C-alpha positions as CSV (number, residue, x, y, z in Angstrom):
1,X,0.0,0.0,0.0
2,X,2.8,2.4,0.8
3,X,4.4,1.8,-2.6
4,X,1.2,2.7,-4.3
5,X,0.9,5.9,-2.4
6,X,4.5,6.8,-3.2
7,X,3.9,6.0,-6.9
8,X,0.8,8.1,-7.1
9,X,2.5,11.0,-5.4
10,X,5.4,10.8,-7.8
11,X,3.0,10.8,-10.8
12,X,1.3,14.0,-9.5
13,X,4.5,15.8,-8.8
14,X,6.1,14.8,-12.1
15,X,3.4,16.6,-14.1
16,X,4.1,19.9,-12.4
17,X,7.9,19.4,-12.6
18,X,7.7,19.0,-16.4
19,X,5.6,22.2,-16.9
20,X,7.6,25.1,-18.4
21,X,8.2,28.0,-16.1
22,X,9.9,31.2,-17.3
23,X,10.6,34.1,-15.0
24,X,11.0,37.7,-16.2
25,X,10.1,36.9,-19.8
26,X,9.0,39.4,-22.4
27,X,6.4,38.7,-25.1
28,X,8.1,38.8,-28.6
29,X,4.9,38.3,-30.6
30,X,1.3,37.0,-30.4
31,X,-0.6,35.4,-33.2
32,X,-4.3,34.8,-33.9
33,X,-5.0,32.3,-36.7
34,X,-8.4,31.8,-38.4
35,X,-7.9,28.0,-38.5
36,X,-7.8,28.0,-34.6
37,X,-10.1,30.8,-33.6
38,X,-10.0,30.0,-29.9
39,X,-6.3,30.0,-29.6
40,X,-3.6,32.6,-29.2
41,X,0.0,31.6,-30.1
42,X,2.6,33.1,-27.8
43,X,6.3,33.6,-28.6
44,X,8.6,34.8,-25.8
45,X,11.8,36.8,-26.0
46,X,14.1,33.9,-24.9
47,X,16.3,31.2,-26.2
48,X,14.4,28.0,-25.2
49,X,16.1,24.6,-25.3
50,X,13.8,22.5,-23.2
51,X,10.5,21.4,-24.7
52,X,8.0,18.8,-23.8
53,X,8.0,15.8,-26.1
54,X,4.6,16.8,-27.5
55,X,5.8,20.4,-28.1
56,X,7.1,20.0,-31.7
57,X,6.1,23.5,-33.0
58,X,9.2,25.4,-31.8
59,X,8.0,28.7,-33.3
60,X,5.7,29.2,-30.3
61,X,6.4,28.9,-26.6
62,X,2.8,28.6,-25.4
63,X,-0.8,28.3,-26.6
64,X,-3.6,30.2,-24.8
65,X,-7.2,29.0,-25.0
66,X,-9.5,32.1,-25.2
67,X,-12.7,30.2,-25.5
68,X,-13.8,31.2,-22.0
69,X,-13.8,34.4,-20.0
70,X,-10.7,33.5,-18.1
71,X,-8.7,32.9,-21.2
72,X,-10.0,36.3,-22.6
73,X,-8.8,38.0,-19.4
74,X,-5.4,36.5,-19.7
75,X,-5.3,37.5,-23.4
76,X,-6.1,41.1,-22.4
77,X,-3.2,41.0,-19.8
78,X,-0.9,39.7,-22.5
79,X,-1.8,42.5,-24.9
80,X,-1.1,45.0,-22.1
81,X,2.2,43.4,-21.4
82,X,3.2,43.3,-25.0
83,X,2.3,47.0,-25.6
84,X,4.1,48.2,-22.5
85,X,7.1,45.9,-22.8
86,X,6.4,44.6,-19.3
87,X,8.1,41.3,-18.3
88,X,6.3,38.5,-16.4
89,X,6.4,34.9,-15.3
90,X,4.8,32.4,-17.7
91,X,3.9,28.9,-16.5
92,X,2.7,26.1,-18.6
93,X,0.4,23.1,-17.9
94,X,3.0,20.5,-18.6
95,X,1.0,19.2,-21.6
96,X,-0.2,20.0,-25.1
97,X,-3.9,19.5,-24.3
98,X,-5.3,22.4,-26.2
99,X,-3.1,22.3,-29.3
100,X,-1.2,19.1,-29.8
101,X,2.0,20.8,-31.0
102,X,2.7,23.3,-28.2
103,X,2.4,23.6,-24.5
104,X,-0.8,25.2,-23.1
105,X,-0.3,28.3,-20.9
106,X,-1.6,27.8,-17.4
107,X,-0.9,31.2,-15.8
108,X,1.0,34.5,-16.0
109,X,2.3,36.6,-13.2
110,X,3.0,40.3,-13.8
């Protein structure tokens, strides 16, 4: 029983360890694309070498889902950051659940 609890704990922790986390990053560019109307593609001003195995589209650092009010609020904050040149912390989900070729953005801290 103890081994099962340890195994489950390691599985839970490993997902958050694999998530991308970038401190003090600046937004280089944002893209909206007609073929994916509920997504914003985010490229940060950094040289990234560590990608999730599912993250094969290296042109973009994160994907933001704007299909709900929370995503739209984050998009608004991203636009503000981009226009002002403000830096922030970007944290991913650790998976490519929303767009199968790039990591989904979980949160930003400004």
